[in-house]
C-alpha positions in Angstrom: 14.2 -66.3 -147.0 12.5 -68.8 -149.3 11.1 -67.1 -152.4 7.5 -67.3 -153.4 8.5 -69.4 -156.4 10.1 -72.0 -154.2 7.4 -72.1 -151.6 5.5 -75.4 -151.6 1.7 -75.5 -151.9 -0.4 -77.1 -149.2 -1.1 -80.3 -151.3 2.6 -80.8 -152.0 3.7 -80.8 -148.4 0.6 -82.7 -147.1 1.1 -85.7 -149.3 2.0 -88.7 -147.1 1.8 -86.7 -143.8 -0.6 -89.2 -142.3 1.8 -92.1 -142.7 2.5 -92.5 -138.9 -1.0 -91.4 -137.9 -2.8 -93.6 -135.3 -5.4 -96.0 -136.8 -9.0 -94.9 -137.4 -11.7 -95.7 -134.9 -15.1 -97.0 -135.9 -17.9 -95.1 -134.1 -20.8 -96.9 -135.9 -24.0 -96.7 -133.9 -22.8 -94.1 -131.4 -25.1 -91.2 -130.9 -23.5 -88.1 -129.4 -25.0 -84.8 -128.3 -22.7 -82.0 -127.4 -23.8 -78.8 -125.8 -21.4 -76.0 -126.6 -20.6 -73.0 -124.4 -22.7 -70.6 -126.6 -25.8 -72.7 -125.9 -26.0 -74.5 -129.3 -26.1 -78.3 -129.5 -24.4 -80.6 -131.9 -26.3 -83.9 -132.4 -24.2 -86.5 -134.1 -25.4 -90.0 -135.2 -22.5 -92.1 -136.6 -24.1 -94.3 -139.3 -21.1 -96.4 -140.1 -17.3 -96.2 -140.1 -17.2 -93.2 -142.5 -20.4 -91.2 -142.3 -22.2 -89.2 -139.6 -25.5 -87.4 -139.6 -25.0 -84.0 -138.0 -28.2 -82.1 -137.1 -29.9 -83.9 -140.0 -27.1 -83.4 -142.5 -24.9 -86.3 -143.7 -21.2 -85.8 -143.9 -18.1 -88.0 -143.9 -16.0 -88.3 -140.7 -12.8 -89.9 -139.5 -12.1 -90.7 -135.8 -9.0 -91.7 -133.8 -8.9 -93.0 -130.3 -6.1 -90.8 -129.0 -6.5 -92.5 -125.6 -8.9 -95.2 -124.6 -11.4 -92.6 -123.4 -10.6 -89.6 -125.7 -11.6 -89.4 -129.4 -10.4 -87.0 -132.1 -13.2 -86.7 -134.7 -13.0 -84.6 -137.8 -15.8 -83.8 -140.2 -14.3 -82.7 -143.6 -17.6 -81.1 -144.5 -19.0 -81.9 -148.0 -22.3 -80.2 -147.2 -20.5 -76.9 -146.9 -17.7 -75.9 -149.2 -14.3 -74.9 -147.6 -15.2 -75.8 -144.0 -14.3 -78.5 -141.4 -15.6 -79.3 -137.9 -13.2 -81.0 -135.5 -14.5 -82.4 -132.2 -12.5 -83.9 -129.3 -14.5 -85.6 -126.5 -13.9 -87.7 -123.5 -16.1 -90.6 -122.5 -14.7 -90.3 -118.9 -15.0 -86.6 -118.1 -17.7 -85.9 -120.7 -15.9 -82.8 -121.7 -15.6 -81.7 -125.3 -14.0 -79.0 -127.6 -15.1 -78.1 -131.1 -13.1 -76.2 -133.7 -14.6 -74.8 -136.9 -12.1 -74.1 -139.7 -13.3 -71.9 -142.6 -11.5 -70.9 -145.8 -12.1 -67.2 -146.5 -13.6 -66.0 -149.8 -10.4 -64.0 -150.7 -7.0 -63.1 -149.4 -6.7 -60.2 -147.0 -3.2 -58.8 -146.4 -1.8 -59.7 -143.0 -4.6 -62.1 -142.1 -4.5 -65.9 -142.5 -7.0 -67.0 -145.2 -8.3 -69.9 -143.1 -9.9 -68.8 -139.8 -10.8 -70.9 -136.8 -13.4 -70.6 -134.0 -13.3 -72.5 -130.7 -15.9 -73.8 -128.3 -15.9 -75.9 -125.1 -18.7 -78.2 -124.5 -20.2 -81.2 -122.6 -21.5 -84.4 -123.9 -24.7 -86.4 -123.0 -22.6 -89.2 -121.7 -22.9 -88.2 -118.1 -22.2 -85.4 -115.7 -19.1 -83.5 -116.6 -16.1 -83.8 -114.3 -12.5 -82.4 -114.1 -11.1 -79.2 -115.5 -12.9 -77.3 -118.2 -10.8 -77.3 -121.4 -9.5 -73.8 -122.2 -6.5 -71.7 -123.3 -3.2 -72.8 -122.0 0.3 -71.3 -121.7 1.9 -74.7 -120.9 3.6 -75.1 -124.3 5.4 -71.7 -124.3 9.1 -72.3 -124.4 8.9 -75.9 -125.5 10.8 -77.2 -128.6 9.7 -80.4 -130.2 10.4 -82.4 -133.3 7.5 -84.1 -135.1 8.0 -87.1 -137.4 4.9 -87.7 -139.6 6.5 -90.1 -142.2 9.9 -91.1 -143.4 9.8 -88.0 -145.5 8.2 -85.5 -143.1 10.2 -84.1 -140.1 9.4 -80.7 -138.6 10.5 -78.7 -135.7 8.2 -76.5 -133.6 9.1 -73.8 -131.1 6.2 -72.4 -129.1 6.9 -68.7 -128.8 3.9 -67.3 -127.1 0.2 -67.7 -126.5 -0.4 -66.4 -130.0 2.5 -67.7 -132.2 4.7 -70.6 -132.9 7.8 -71.0 -135.2 8.4 -74.0 -137.4 11.0 -75.3 -139.8 11.1 -78.4 -142.1 14.1 -80.6 -141.4 13.2 -83.3 -144.0 10.7 -83.3 -146.8 9.6 -81.2 -149.8 9.7 -78.1 -147.5 13.2 -78.7 -146.3 14.8 -75.3 -145.4 11.4 -73.6 -145.3 10.1 -72.1 -142.1 7.9 -69.3 -140.7 6.2 -68.0 -137.6 2.4 -68.3 -137.7 -0.6 -67.7 -135.6 -1.4 -70.5 -133.2 -3.9 -71.5 -130.4 -3.2 -73.9 -127.6 -5.8 -75.3 -125.3 -5.4 -77.8 -122.5 -7.9 -80.6 -122.9 -6.8 -82.9 -120.1 -3.5 -83.9 -118.3 -0.9 -84.2 -121.0 -3.4 -83.6 -123.8 -3.2 -80.2 -125.7 -5.2 -78.9 -128.6 -2.8 -77.1 -130.9 -4.1 -75.2 -134.0 -2.2 -73.0 -136.4 -3.2 -70.7 -139.3 -0.5 -69.9 -141.9 0.0 -66.5 -143.5 1.9 -67.4 -146.7 -0.5 -70.1 -147.9 -4.2 -70.7 -147.3 -4.0 -73.6 -144.8 -4.9 -74.2 -141.1 -4.6 -77.3 -139.0 -6.0 -78.9 -135.8 -3.9 -81.2 -133.7 -4.2 -83.0 -130.4 -0.8 -83.5 -128.9 -0.5 -86.3 -126.3 2.6 -85.2 -124.4 2.1 -87.9 -121.7 3.7 -91.3 -122.1 2.5 -91.8 -125.7 4.2 -88.8 -127.3 1.9 -89.0 -130.3 0.0 -86.3 -132.2 -3.2 -86.6 -134.3 -4.3 -83.9 -136.7 -6.0 -82.6 -139.8 -5.5 -79.9 -142.4 -7.9 -77.7 -144.3 -6.5 -75.5 -147.1 -6.4 -74.6 -150.8 -4.3 -76.7 -153.2 -2.0 -75.2 -155.8 -4.8 -75.0 -158.3 -7.2 -73.4 -155.9 -9.3 -76.3 -154.7 -10.3 -76.8 -151.1 -8.8 -80.0 -149.6 -8.9 -81.8 -146.3 -6.0 -84.0 -145.2 -5.4 -86.2 -142.3 -2.1 -86.1 -140.4 -0.3 -87.6 -137.4 2.9 -89.0 -136.0 5.5 -89.1 -133.2 6.7 -86.3 -130.9 10.3 -86.0 -129.8 10.8 -83.3 -127.1 14.0 -81.4 -127.5 13.8 -79.2 -124.4 12.1 -76.2 -122.7 13.3 -72.7 -121.9 11.8 -70.6 -119.1 11.7 -66.8 -119.0 13.3 -65.2 -115.9 11.3 -62.0 -115.8 9.2 -60.6 -118.6 6.9 -63.2 -120.1 5.6 -63.7 -123.7 2.1 -62.5 -124.4 
């Protein structure tokens, strides 16, 4: 097992992890209203390519067109310390999901420091259609490699509906690995929201895996740096499926 002294901090492994990310999309002028499943509404007015007004509060954002009709939008909140809001929405089905990531005030033994909350929603773009996004078991048993840069290569094994295992094959974390808490939702055919929350360091991530023809992933991190500052990082890259196992009788949780 890697000792605590050798364990890399969030900012060390995240440096350069957006090298192969898809290009940013400019949502200037778009006004988006999302009604979440708890009844609240998010009103977003994209002022330019980098700033959005959310319910009267101005924050930065970055957006990626994961597909022609699906956008991954992250708000690395500056109006609230240690929080991020990530939204995925479709201009075709008018479905949406939202993820709120929050860094806790202090470490609690056995609990990831960064927590996440999930909502489904619909946009004001038109009547919703298709399947409602929600928890999925589709990734259980899959084993993929993720290439984020020439210096970032990771393997993921999706163990259950609650956990995944990872190891670093190339990069500053080479030889490191763990099993952490994870959440998987199906957004649309071939599109999966994948989120993890690490135990050993204060970091969580939100990804949208396109496991269709594209085999690309787009993501963001929120965590604490080695000197205790909260930091937001973009990420993304290519997916290389290695295979899938199926369980003959008893199934994972």
